[in-house]
N, C-alpha and C positions, 0 to 999 in steps of 0.2 A: 859216771854222772853224765846225763844228757842235758844240754843247755840249748836254748833257742837263740836266734840272732840278737835278741835283746840283752843277752847276758854274756859275760866273759869270765873265765876262771883266773883270778889273780891271787897268787900266793896261797893257793888252796882254798880260798874263800870265793863264794859266788858274789859278784858285784855287778852293778849296772855299768854298761859301757857307753861310750860315745857312739851313737848309731850313725850309719850312713843314710838312714831314712830322714826325710824332711819333717819328722815329728820327734819330739822329745819323749824319753821314757817317763819323765815326770816334770811337773812345774809346781812351784810353791808360790802362793800369793802371800806377800808380806802383810803383817798386821797394819790396819789403817787404810788399806786400799779399798776403793769402791769396786764392786764386781758388777759387770754388765752381762746379761744373757741375751743373745740374739737367736730368735726362733729359726727353725729350719727354713731354708730358702732354696727355691728351685730356679732354674733358668727361664729366661724369657724366650719365646719362640724366635728362631733365627729366620724362619720362613713362614710368616703368619698366613700366607696364601694356601698352605697345605692344611687340610682339615686336622682338627685335634686328634692326636694319636697316630697320625700318618708318619711314615718313615721320612726323616729329614726335617720335619717341622721344628724340632727342638735341638737338632744337631747330635753329634756323638758325645761320648763321655768327656773328651778333651774340651770341646767347644762349650759344653754345659758347665764344666768345672771353671773354665775361664770366665764365663758370663756370671756365674754365681759369686765367684771371688771378687769380681769387679763390683757387683751389687753390694756385697758385704763390706768391701773397702769403703764405699760411699756411706753406708750405715755407720761404720766405725767413725769415719771422719766427722759425721754429723754430731757425734758425741765427744769430739776432741780426742779420738783414739786412732791407732793405726794397727797394722798387723803385728807389730812388736809388742803390743799390749794383750794379744790373744794368748790365753793360758791353756785352753782346752777346746777341742773340736770333736764333733761327732759327724761322721760322713756316712750317708746311706746310699748304697749303690745298687743299681738294677743291671741285670745282664744286658750287654750291648749287642743288639742284633748284628751290627757290623763286625763283631768279634765272635760270631758263632754262638751268641747267647751267654757268653762268659763275661764277668765283670772286667772292666778295663782298669785294673788297679795301677798299672804302669802309666796309663793316660792321666789318671787322677794325680799321681805323684809328679808327673812332668809339670803340671800346672801349679801344684802345691809348692814345688821346689823353686818356682819363679818368685814366690812371695815370702817363703819362710826358710830360714837357714842360709840366706845369701850374704855376701859381704856387706851389702847396704843395710840389710835387716837380718841380723844373725839369730834372733830369737826363734825358737820352734815350740809350738804348743804341744801338749800331750794330745794324742788323737786316737780315736777308734774308728774303724770302718766296718760296716756291716752290709751284707747282701740282703736286700729287702724287695718288696713290691711297693711301689709308690702310687698314691691315688691319682696323681696328675698324669694323664695319658702322654706317653712319649718321654716323660722325665726319667733320666738315667742316674741323676745325682741330686741329692739334697744335703745341705751343709748347715749345721748350727754351731755357733761359736759362743765361748765364754771369754770375756776380756776383763782385765783388772788394771787399775791405775790409781795412783795417789792423786786425789782431786783437791783443788784449793778450797 
């Protein structure tokens, strides 16, 4: 039997394991919680003096992921939520010119791991990441989130 990193063979049965990834294999939303959907968000330019689509205007994958997660944190907070309430995420990645046109999955994970699965915030959302073309010139990352919380 061949298994991916998401699975481990325990006692002859295939079972989900605790992953070293900063994403969970699954999250369950308990009954009665309100679900919030946050649309895909891209980074703000770090150097607006560079024309749209110009190298360096939006930053690299790490800089963009950091900027986007900061924006999403503010959007969550505006609804009384935090990263611990995020149950699912979809991440769209474009090849990073600074990485030879390859997606910088490690760069994304470095920023993701600063917010999810930490001692201060141990919850990790389920997450998928796809390589795409984004319509925003220079955008290398777009993130959408789903959060859930028991509301008064």
